[in-house]
Gaussian input, Z-matrix of N, CA and C with variables (Angstrom, degrees):
# hf/3-21g

backbone

0 1
 N
 C     1     B1
 C     2     B2     1     A1
 N     3     B3     2     A2     1     D1
 C     4     B4     3     A3     2     D2
 C     5     B5     4     A4     3     D3
 N     6     B6     5     A5     4     D4
 C     7     B7     6     A6     5     D5
 C     8     B8     7     A7     6     D6
 N     9     B9     8     A8     7     D7
 C    10    B10     9     A9     8     D8
 C    11    B11    10    A10     9     D9
 N    12    B12    11    A11    10    D10
 C    13    B13    12    A12    11    D11
 C    14    B14    13    A13    12    D12
 N    15    B15    14    A14    13    D13
 C    16    B16    15    A15    14    D14
 C    17    B17    16    A16    15    D15
 N    18    B18    17    A17    16    D16
 C    19    B19    18    A18    17    D17
 C    20    B20    19    A19    18    D18
 N    21    B21    20    A20    19    D19
 C    22    B22    21    A21    20    D20
 C    23    B23    22    A22    21    D21
 N    24    B24    23    A23    22    D22
 C    25    B25    24    A24    23    D23
 C    26    B26    25    A25    24    D24
 N    27    B27    26    A26    25    D25
 C    28    B28    27    A27    26    D26
 C    29    B29    28    A28    27    D27
 N    30    B30    29    A29    28    D28
 C    31    B31    30    A30    29    D29
 C    32    B32    31    A31    30    D30
 N    33    B33    32    A32    31    D31
 C    34    B34    33    A33    32    D32
 C    35    B35    34    A34    33    D33
 N    36    B36    35    A35    34    D34
 C    37    B37    36    A36    35    D35
 C    38    B38    37    A37    36    D36
 N    39    B39    38    A38    37    D37
 C    40    B40    39    A39    38    D38
 C    41    B41    40    A40    39    D39
 N    42    B42    41    A41    40    D40
 C    43    B43    42    A42    41    D41
 C    44    B44    43    A43    42    D42
 N    45    B45    44    A44    43    D43
 C    46    B46    45    A45    44    D44
 C    47    B47    46    A46    45    D45
 N    48    B48    47    A47    46    D46
 C    49    B49    48    A48    47    D47
 C    50    B50    49    A49    48    D48
 N    51    B51    50    A50    49    D49
 C    52    B52    51    A51    50    D50
 C    53    B53    52    A52    51    D51
 N    54    B54    53    A53    52    D52
 C    55    B55    54    A54    53    D53
 C    56    B56    55    A55    54    D54
 N    57    B57    56    A56    55    D55
 C    58    B58    57    A57    56    D56
 C    59    B59    58    A58    57    D57
 N    60    B60    59    A59    58    D58
 C    61    B61    60    A60    59    D59
 C    62    B62    61    A61    60    D60
 N    63    B63    62    A62    61    D61
 C    64    B64    63    A63    62    D62
 C    65    B65    64    A64    63    D63
 N    66    B66    65    A65    64    D64
 C    67    B67    66    A66    65    D65
 C    68    B68    67    A67    66    D66
 N    69    B69    68    A68    67    D67
 C    70    B70    69    A69    68    D68
 C    71    B71    70    A70    69    D69
 N    72    B72    71    A71    70    D70
 C    73    B73    72    A72    71    D71
 C    74    B74    73    A73    72    D72
 N    75    B75    74    A74    73    D73
 C    76    B76    75    A75    74    D74
 C    77    B77    76    A76    75    D75
 N    78    B78    77    A77    76    D76
 C    79    B79    78    A78    77    D77
 C    80    B80    79    A79    78    D78
 N    81    B81    80    A80    79    D79
 C    82    B82    81    A81    80    D80
 C    83    B83    82    A82    81    D81
 N    84    B84    83    A83    82    D82
 C    85    B85    84    A84    83    D83
 C    86    B86    85    A85    84    D84
 N    87    B87    86    A86    85    D85
 C    88    B88    87    A87    86    D86
 C    89    B89    88    A88    87    D87
 N    90    B90    89    A89    88    D88
 C    91    B91    90    A90    89    D89
 C    92    B92    91    A91    90    D90
 N    93    B93    92    A92    91    D91
 C    94    B94    93    A93    92    D92
 C    95    B95    94    A94    93    D93
 N    96    B96    95    A95    94    D94
 C    97    B97    96    A96    95    D95
 C    98    B98    97    A97    96    D96
 N    99    B99    98    A98    97    D97
 C   100   B100    99    A99    98    D98
 C   101   B101   100   A100    99    D99
 N   102   B102   101   A101   100   D100
 C   103   B103   102   A102   101   D101
 C   104   B104   103   A103   102   D102
 N   105   B105   104   A104   103   D103
 C   106   B106   105   A105   104   D104
 C   107   B107   106   A106   105   D105
 N   108   B108   107   A107   106   D106
 C   109   B109   108   A108   107   D107
 C   110   B110   109   A109   108   D108
 N   111   B111   110   A110   109   D109
 C   112   B112   111   A111   110   D110
 C   113   B113   112   A112   111   D111
 N   114   B114   113   A113   112   D112
 C   115   B115   114   A114   113   D113
 C   116   B116   115   A115   114   D114
 N   117   B117   116   A116   115   D115
 C   118   B118   117   A117   116   D116
 C   119   B119   118   A118   117   D117
 N   120   B120   119   A119   118   D118
 C   121   B121   120   A120   119   D119
 C   122   B122   121   A121   120   D120
 N   123   B123   122   A122   121   D121
 C   124   B124   123   A123   122   D122
 C   125   B125   124   A124   123   D123
 N   126   B126   125   A125   124   D124
 C   127   B127   126   A126   125   D125
 C   128   B128   127   A127   126   D126
 N   129   B129   128   A128   127   D127
 C   130   B130   129   A129   128   D128
 C   131   B131   130   A130   129   D129
 N   132   B132   131   A131   130   D130
 C   133   B133   132   A132   131   D131
 C   134   B134   133   A133   132   D132
 N   135   B135   134   A134   133   D133
 C   136   B136   135   A135   134   D134
 C   137   B137   136   A136   135   D135
 N   138   B138   137   A137   136   D136
 C   139   B139   138   A138   137   D137
 C   140   B140   139   A139   138   D138
 N   141   B141   140   A140   139   D139
 C   142   B142   141   A141   140   D140
 C   143   B143   142   A142   141   D141
 N   144   B144   143   A143   142   D142
 C   145   B145   144   A144   143   D143
 C   146   B146   145   A145   144   D144
 N   147   B147   146   A146   145   D145
 C   148   B148   147   A147   146   D146
 C   149   B149   148   A148   147   D147
 N   150   B150   149   A149   148   D148
 C   151   B151   150   A150   149   D149
 C   152   B152   151   A151   150   D150
 N   153   B153   152   A152   151   D151
 C   154   B154   153   A153   152   D152
 C   155   B155   154   A154   153   D153
 N   156   B156   155   A155   154   D154
 C   157   B157   156   A156   155   D155
 C   158   B158   157   A157   156   D156
 N   159   B159   158   A158   157   D157
 C   160   B160   159   A159   158   D158
 C   161   B161   160   A160   159   D159
 N   162   B162   161   A161   160   D160
 C   163   B163   162   A162   161   D161
 C   164   B164   163   A163   162   D162
 N   165   B165   164   A164   163   D163
 C   166   B166   165   A165   164   D164
 C   167   B167   166   A166   165   D165
 N   168   B168   167   A167   166   D166
 C   169   B169   168   A168   167   D167
 C   170   B170   169   A169   168   D168
 N   171   B171   170   A170   169   D169
 C   172   B172   171   A171   170   D170
 C   173   B173   172   A172   171   D171
 N   174   B174   173   A173   172   D172
 C   175   B175   174   A174   173   D173
 C   176   B176   175   A175   174   D174
 N   177   B177   176   A176   175   D175
 C   178   B178   177   A177   176   D176
 C   179   B179   178   A178   177   D177
 N   180   B180   179   A179   178   D178
 C   181   B181   180   A180   179   D179
 C   182   B182   181   A181   180   D180
 N   183   B183   182   A182   181   D181
 C   184   B184   183   A183   182   D182
 C   185   B185   184   A184   183   D183
 N   186   B186   185   A185   184   D184
 C   187   B187   186   A186   185   D185
 C   188   B188   187   A187   186   D186
 N   189   B189   188   A188   187   D187
 C   190   B190   189   A189   188   D188
 C   191   B191   190   A190   189   D189
 N   192   B192   191   A191   190   D190
 C   193   B193   192   A192   191   D191
 C   194   B194   193   A193   192   D192
 N   195   B195   194   A194   193   D193
 C   196   B196   195   A195   194   D194
 C   197   B197   196   A196   195   D195
 N   198   B198   197   A197   196   D196
 C   199   B199   198   A198   197   D197
 C   200   B200   199   A199   198   D198
 N   201   B201   200   A200   199   D199
 C   202   B202   201   A201   200   D200
 C   203   B203   202   A202   201   D201
 N   204   B204   203   A203   202   D202
 C   205   B205   204   A204   203   D203
 C   206   B206   205   A205   204   D204
 N   207   B207   206   A206   205   D205
 C   208   B208   207   A207   206   D206
 C   209   B209   208   A208   207   D207
 N   210   B210   209   A209   208   D208
 C   211   B211   210   A210   209   D209
 C   212   B212   211   A211   210   D210
 N   213   B213   212   A212   211   D211
 C   214   B214   213   A213   212   D212
 C   215   B215   214   A214   213   D213
 N   216   B216   215   A215   214   D214
 C   217   B217   216   A216   215   D215
 C   218   B218   217   A217   216   D216
 N   219   B219   218   A218   217   D217
 C   220   B220   219   A219   218   D218
 C   221   B221   220   A220   219   D219
 N   222   B222   221   A221   220   D220
 C   223   B223   222   A222   221   D221
 C   224   B224   223   A223   222   D222
 N   225   B225   224   A224   223   D223
 C   226   B226   225   A225   224   D224
 C   227   B227   226   A226   225   D225
 N   228   B228   227   A227   226   D226
 C   229   B229   228   A228   227   D227
 C   230   B230   229   A229   228   D228
 N   231   B231   230   A230   229   D229
 C   232   B232   231   A231   230   D230
 C   233   B233   232   A232   231   D231
 N   234   B234   233   A233   232   D232
 C   235   B235   234   A234   233   D233
 C   236   B236   235   A235   234   D234
 N   237   B237   236   A236   235   D235
 C   238   B238   237   A237   236   D236
 C   239   B239   238   A238   237   D237
 N   240   B240   239   A239   238   D238
 C   241   B241   240   A240   239   D239
 C   242   B242   241   A241   240   D240
 N   243   B243   242   A242   241   D241
 C   244   B244   243   A243   242   D242
 C   245   B245   244   A244   243   D243
 N   246   B246   245   A245   244   D244
 C   247   B247   246   A246   245   D245
 C   248   B248   247   A247   246   D246
 N   249   B249   248   A248   247   D247
 C   250   B250   249   A249   248   D248
 C   251   B251   250   A250   249   D249
 N   252   B252   251   A251   250   D250
 C   253   B253   252   A252   251   D251
 C   254   B254   253   A253   252   D252
 N   255   B255   254   A254   253   D253
 C   256   B256   255   A255   254   D254
 C   257   B257   256   A256   255   D255
 N   258   B258   257   A257   256   D256
 C   259   B259   258   A258   257   D257
 C   260   B260   259   A259   258   D258
 N   261   B261   260   A260   259   D259
 C   262   B262   261   A261   260   D260
 C   263   B263   262   A262   261   D261
 N   264   B264   263   A263   262   D262
 C   265   B265   264   A264   263   D263
 C   266   B266   265   A265   264   D264
 N   267   B267   266   A266   265   D265
 C   268   B268   267   A267   266   D266
 C   269   B269   268   A268   267   D267

   B1=1.4493
   B2=1.5262
   B3=1.3504
   B4=1.4579
   B5=1.5286
   B6=1.3281
   B7=1.4687
   B8=1.5269
   B9=1.3395
   B10=1.4739
   B11=1.5178
   B12=1.3119
   B13=1.4665
   B14=1.5256
   B15=1.3288
   B16=1.4681
   B17=1.5239
   B18=1.3261
   B19=1.4661
   B20=1.5256
   B21=1.3170
   B22=1.4597
   B23=1.5144
   B24=1.3312
   B25=1.4644
   B26=1.5214
   B27=1.3221
   B28=1.4676
   B29=1.5267
   B30=1.3248
   B31=1.4653
   B32=1.5262
   B33=1.3180
   B34=1.4657
   B35=1.5283
   B36=1.3361
   B37=1.4634
   B38=1.5200
   B39=1.3194
   B40=1.4685
   B41=1.5247
   B42=1.3261
   B43=1.4688
   B44=1.5251
   B45=1.3285
   B46=1.4634
   B47=1.5289
   B48=1.3308
   B49=1.4655
   B50=1.5222
   B51=1.3246
   B52=1.4653
   B53=1.5280
   B54=1.3303
   B55=1.4597
   B56=1.5270
   B57=1.3315
   B58=1.4670
   B59=1.5315
   B60=1.3065
   B61=1.4598
   B62=1.5146
   B63=1.3335
   B64=1.4615
   B65=1.5334
   B66=1.3090
   B67=1.4711
   B68=1.5278
   B69=1.3150
   B70=1.4638
   B71=1.5284
   B72=1.3403
   B73=1.4670
   B74=1.5296
   B75=1.3197
   B76=1.4642
   B77=1.5346
   B78=1.3437
   B79=1.4731
   B80=1.5278
   B81=1.3354
   B82=1.4656
   B83=1.5269
   B84=1.3344
   B85=1.4639
   B86=1.5296
   B87=1.3304
   B88=1.4656
   B89=1.5310
   B90=1.3127
   B91=1.4767
   B92=1.5195
   B93=1.3340
   B94=1.4619
   B95=1.5298
   B96=1.3268
   B97=1.4667
   B98=1.5358
   B99=1.3146
   B100=1.4758
   B101=1.5268
   B102=1.3295
   B103=1.4681
   B104=1.5254
   B105=1.3246
   B106=1.4615
   B107=1.5285
   B108=1.3144
   B109=1.4684
   B110=1.5333
   B111=1.3064
   B112=1.4642
   B113=1.5320
   B114=1.3378
   B115=1.4620
   B116=1.5301
   B117=1.3410
   B118=1.4620
   B119=1.5331
   B120=1.3334
   B121=1.4673
   B122=1.5271
   B123=1.3404
   B124=1.4625
   B125=1.5314
   B126=1.3313
   B127=1.4620
   B128=1.5261
   B129=1.3079
   B130=1.4669
   B131=1.5317
   B132=1.3082
   B133=1.4644
   B134=1.5399
   B135=1.3272
   B136=1.4618
   B137=1.5218
   B138=1.3257
   B139=1.4679
   B140=1.5329
   B141=1.3172
   B142=1.4662
   B143=1.5235
   B144=1.3372
   B145=1.4656
   B146=1.5193
   B147=1.3230
   B148=1.4616
   B149=1.5266
   B150=1.3303
   B151=1.4594
   B152=1.5276
   B153=1.3386
   B154=1.4650
   B155=1.5272
   B156=1.3227
   B157=1.4659
   B158=1.5255
   B159=1.3302
   B160=1.4612
   B161=1.5400
   B162=1.3410
   B163=1.4706
   B164=1.5307
   B165=1.3444
   B166=1.4681
   B167=1.5332
   B168=1.3156
   B169=1.4679
   B170=1.5213
   B171=1.3201
   B172=1.4636
   B173=1.5275
   B174=1.3199
   B175=1.4682
   B176=1.5262
   B177=1.3282
   B178=1.4722
   B179=1.5171
   B180=1.3192
   B181=1.4555
   B182=1.5257
   B183=1.3321
   B184=1.4594
   B185=1.5252
   B186=1.3216
   B187=1.4675
   B188=1.5337
   B189=1.3235
   B190=1.4651
   B191=1.5143
   B192=1.3222
   B193=1.4660
   B194=1.5279
   B195=1.3297
   B196=1.4637
   B197=1.5252
   B198=1.3289
   B199=1.4600
   B200=1.5271
   B201=1.3199
   B202=1.4658
   B203=1.5254
   B204=1.3186
   B205=1.4642
   B206=1.5186
   B207=1.3331
   B208=1.4643
   B209=1.5263
   B210=1.3192
   B211=1.4744
   B212=1.5206
   B213=1.3079
   B214=1.4718
   B215=1.5274
   B216=1.3372
   B217=1.4675
   B218=1.5202
   B219=1.3189
   B220=1.4637
   B221=1.5195
   B222=1.3250
   B223=1.4647
   B224=1.5200
   B225=1.3245
   B226=1.4608
   B227=1.5146
   B228=1.3279
   B229=1.4657
   B230=1.5195
   B231=1.3209
   B232=1.4547
   B233=1.5279
   B234=1.3010
   B235=1.4687
   B236=1.5233
   B237=1.3184
   B238=1.4618
   B239=1.5224
   B240=1.3238
   B241=1.4666
   B242=1.5187
   B243=1.3087
   B244=1.4514
   B245=1.5134
   B246=1.3216
   B247=1.4655
   B248=1.5261
   B249=1.3449
   B250=1.4652
   B251=1.5310
   B252=1.3253
   B253=1.4742
   B254=1.5218
   B255=1.3137
   B256=1.4562
   B257=1.5204
   B258=1.3553
   B259=1.4506
   B260=1.5209
   B261=1.3272
   B262=1.4684
   B263=1.5182
   B264=1.3146
   B265=1.4586
   B266=1.5124
   B267=1.3430
   B268=1.4680
   B269=1.5043
   A1=110.92
   A2=116.23
   A3=120.77
   A4=111.43
   A5=116.77
   A6=119.53
   A7=111.23
   A8=116.69
   A9=119.23
   A10=111.01
   A11=116.60
   A12=121.36
   A13=109.85
   A14=117.23
   A15=121.72
   A16=109.88
   A17=116.45
   A18=120.44
   A19=110.81
   A20=116.99
   A21=120.22
   A22=112.38
   A23=117.04
   A24=120.39
   A25=111.71
   A26=116.59
   A27=120.31
   A28=110.12
   A29=116.93
   A30=119.57
   A31=111.85
   A32=116.91
   A33=119.59
   A34=110.47
   A35=117.15
   A36=120.43
   A37=111.52
   A38=116.74
   A39=120.34
   A40=111.47
   A41=116.17
   A42=120.15
   A43=110.11
   A44=117.38
   A45=120.64
   A46=111.49
   A47=116.50
   A48=120.03
   A49=112.44
   A50=116.87
   A51=119.18
   A52=111.82
   A53=117.25
   A54=120.47
   A55=109.05
   A56=117.00
   A57=119.41
   A58=112.31
   A59=115.45
   A60=121.20
   A61=112.85
   A62=116.32
   A63=121.10
   A64=115.05
   A65=118.09
   A66=120.34
   A67=112.86
   A68=117.57
   A69=120.73
   A70=113.06
   A71=117.26
   A72=120.15
   A73=111.45
   A74=117.47
   A75=120.09
   A76=111.94
   A77=119.27
   A78=118.08
   A79=112.88
   A80=116.97
   A81=120.01
   A82=110.07
   A83=116.25
   A84=120.40
   A85=110.72
   A86=116.42
   A87=119.95
   A88=110.85
   A89=117.16
   A90=120.20
   A91=110.33
   A92=116.19
   A93=120.04
   A94=111.15
   A95=116.85
   A96=120.95
   A97=110.39
   A98=116.34
   A99=119.41
   A100=111.17
   A101=116.06
   A102=119.85
   A103=110.54
   A104=116.24
   A105=120.07
   A106=110.92
   A107=117.12
   A108=121.14
   A109=111.52
   A110=117.66
   A111=121.94
   A112=111.56
   A113=117.03
   A114=121.97
   A115=110.63
   A116=118.48
   A117=120.85
   A118=114.37
   A119=118.30
   A120=121.84
   A121=109.03
   A122=117.28
   A123=120.63
   A124=114.57
   A125=117.62
   A126=119.74
   A127=110.29
   A128=116.20
   A129=121.33
   A130=110.22
   A131=116.62
   A132=120.60
   A133=111.00
   A134=117.46
   A135=120.52
   A136=110.25
   A137=117.20
   A138=121.46
   A139=110.22
   A140=116.78
   A141=121.01
   A142=109.95
   A143=116.93
   A144=120.78
   A145=111.31
   A146=116.08
   A147=120.32
   A148=111.53
   A149=116.29
   A150=121.00
   A151=113.39
   A152=117.61
   A153=119.33
   A154=115.45
   A155=117.39
   A156=120.21
   A157=109.26
   A158=118.87
   A159=120.86
   A160=110.93
   A161=117.47
   A162=121.09
   A163=115.72
   A164=120.92
   A165=117.60
   A166=112.80
   A167=116.56
   A168=120.71
   A169=109.87
   A170=116.49
   A171=120.17
   A172=110.37
   A173=117.18
   A174=120.73
   A175=111.51
   A176=116.69
   A177=120.14
   A178=109.79
   A179=116.39
   A180=121.84
   A181=111.19
   A182=116.53
   A183=120.97
   A184=111.23
   A185=117.89
   A186=121.18
   A187=109.72
   A188=116.90
   A189=120.37
   A190=111.74
   A191=116.45
   A192=121.03
   A193=110.49
   A194=116.76
   A195=120.77
   A196=111.60
   A197=116.63
   A198=120.88
   A199=110.62
   A200=116.61
   A201=120.75
   A202=110.92
   A203=116.54
   A204=121.11
   A205=110.58
   A206=116.61
   A207=120.59
   A208=110.91
   A209=117.18
   A210=120.89
   A211=111.41
   A212=116.57
   A213=120.41
   A214=109.92
   A215=116.49
   A216=119.67
   A217=111.35
   A218=117.35
   A219=121.27
   A220=110.65
   A221=117.12
   A222=120.65
   A223=110.98
   A224=116.96
   A225=121.02
   A226=110.67
   A227=116.47
   A228=120.68
   A229=110.00
   A230=117.08
   A231=121.14
   A232=110.85
   A233=116.84
   A234=120.83
   A235=111.34
   A236=117.18
   A237=121.42
   A238=112.94
   A239=118.39
   A240=121.00
   A241=112.95
   A242=118.42
   A243=121.07
   A244=114.28
   A245=118.01
   A246=121.56
   A247=108.97
   A248=117.03
   A249=119.31
   A250=109.91
   A251=115.96
   A252=120.06
   A253=113.22
   A254=117.73
   A255=119.56
   A256=113.02
   A257=115.56
   A258=119.83
   A259=113.26
   A260=116.87
   A261=120.95
   A262=110.15
   A263=114.67
   A264=118.48
   A265=109.26
   A266=115.03
   A267=118.74
   A268=112.44
   D1=-46.67
   D2=-178.33
   D3=-61.80
   D4=-42.38
   D5=-178.29
   D6=-66.23
   D7=-34.03
   D8=176.80
   D9=-67.79
   D10=-36.85
   D11=178.20
   D12=-64.48
   D13=-47.73
   D14=179.36
   D15=-60.82
   D16=-47.59
   D17=-178.90
   D18=-60.79
   D19=-42.83
   D20=179.72
   D21=-63.34
   D22=-42.96
   D23=179.29
   D24=-65.62
   D25=-43.14
   D26=179.29
   D27=-64.89
   D28=-44.45
   D29=178.96
   D30=-62.11
   D31=-39.99
   D32=178.52
   D33=-66.55
   D34=-39.45
   D35=175.58
   D36=-61.07
   D37=-43.44
   D38=177.57
   D39=-65.45
   D40=-37.66
   D41=176.25
   D42=-60.40
   D43=-44.27
   D44=179.14
   D45=-62.45
   D46=-32.93
   D47=179.24
   D48=-72.67
   D49=-14.18
   D50=-179.78
   D51=-73.51
   D52=-14.65
   D53=177.28
   D54=-82.99
   D55=140.71
   D56=-177.71
   D57=-72.14
   D58=150.23
   D59=175.65
   D60=89.05
   D61=168.95
   D62=-174.65
   D63=-84.93
   D64=0.81
   D65=-175.58
   D66=-59.82
   D67=-28.17
   D68=-176.73
   D69=-103.89
   D70=7.36
   D71=-179.24
   D72=-63.94
   D73=-46.58
   D74=-178.52
   D75=-66.05
   D76=-47.36
   D77=176.92
   D78=-59.96
   D79=-37.14
   D80=178.11
   D81=-66.17
   D82=-44.14
   D83=178.91
   D84=-60.36
   D85=-36.88
   D86=178.53
   D87=-65.65
   D88=-37.76
   D89=176.37
   D90=-62.79
   D91=-44.63
   D92=179.96
   D93=-64.55
   D94=-36.53
   D95=178.01
   D96=-65.37
   D97=-45.49
   D98=179.72
   D99=-61.93
   D100=-38.81
   D101=177.91
   D102=-63.49
   D103=-38.91
   D104=179.28
   D105=-63.24
   D106=-37.86
   D107=-178.85
   D108=-64.95
   D109=-24.99
   D110=-177.07
   D111=-97.67
   D112=-26.39
   D113=-174.00
   D114=-65.04
   D115=135.61
   D116=-176.27
   D117=-70.14
   D118=-21.89
   D119=-179.56
   D120=-127.47
   D121=81.61
   D122=-172.94
   D123=-58.90
   D124=-37.78
   D125=-178.57
   D126=-62.41
   D127=-40.52
   D128=178.19
   D129=-60.41
   D130=-43.41
   D131=-178.87
   D132=-68.29
   D133=-36.28
   D134=177.30
   D135=-60.90
   D136=-42.72
   D137=178.56
   D138=-62.53
   D139=-41.55
   D140=178.17
   D141=-63.00
   D142=-46.21
   D143=178.63
   D144=-58.82
   D145=-43.46
   D146=-177.45
   D147=-59.75
   D148=-32.24
   D149=-178.70
   D150=-86.33
   D151=-25.00
   D152=-170.59
   D153=-114.94
   D154=-28.18
   D155=-177.17
   D156=-83.26
   D157=135.25
   D158=178.98
   D159=-55.18
   D160=141.81
   D161=-175.58
   D162=-50.84
   D163=-43.28
   D164=-179.63
   D165=-62.83
   D166=-36.63
   D167=179.51
   D168=-72.98
   D169=-40.76
   D170=177.93
   D171=-60.38
   D172=-41.17
   D173=179.31
   D174=-63.62
   D175=-44.32
   D176=177.40
   D177=-61.18
   D178=-45.55
   D179=179.96
   D180=-61.80
   D181=-45.39
   D182=-176.63
   D183=-67.19
   D184=-39.77
   D185=176.79
   D186=-62.41
   D187=-42.11
   D188=176.39
   D189=-60.77
   D190=-40.53
   D191=178.22
   D192=-63.07
   D193=-43.63
   D194=179.19
   D195=-63.09
   D196=-43.21
   D197=179.73
   D198=-63.63
   D199=-44.46
   D200=179.21
   D201=-61.60
   D202=-44.31
   D203=179.29
   D204=-62.41
   D205=-43.40
   D206=179.11
   D207=-62.35
   D208=-40.51
   D209=178.73
   D210=-63.71
   D211=-43.03
   D212=179.57
   D213=-63.58
   D214=-44.40
   D215=179.28
   D216=-63.92
   D217=-40.45
   D218=179.20
   D219=-63.83
   D220=-42.65
   D221=178.90
   D222=-64.21
   D223=-37.76
   D224=179.29
   D225=-65.84
   D226=-45.37
   D227=179.82
   D228=-64.74
   D229=-43.12
   D230=179.54
   D231=-62.15
   D232=-41.19
   D233=-179.78
   D234=-66.72
   D235=-27.28
   D236=-177.59
   D237=-93.23
   D238=-2.59
   D239=-177.61
   D240=-57.85
   D241=-37.21
   D242=-176.42
   D243=-91.68
   D244=13.52
   D245=-176.92
   D246=-115.54
   D247=129.04
   D248=178.71
   D249=-81.99
   D250=-178.84
   D251=-174.39
   D252=-65.46
   D253=-22.97
   D254=179.55
   D255=-80.32
   D256=-7.83
   D257=179.00
   D258=96.65
   D259=1.64
   D260=179.77
   D261=-95.42
   D262=148.73
   D263=176.39
   D264=-69.01
   D265=136.45
   D266=-179.82
   D267=-96.32

């Protein structure tokens, strides 16, 4: 099931890239991002994207990945602000 989901998202992203111009770069990048979230080996998929996805789309996708990662880390740090090293709320 997971592999079909990844394949479908990647294929739809590639389909969006078949249209000329940058109008579909962001929607395609979003498809590639969603596929990465489901793929069991994300690093492997990033390497594949780097080799196959056009550079402008890869850059949009990669910036989105960085922003998402930063948000998750910020939320984690914020959630842990009130907890001391023993794990108890201070």
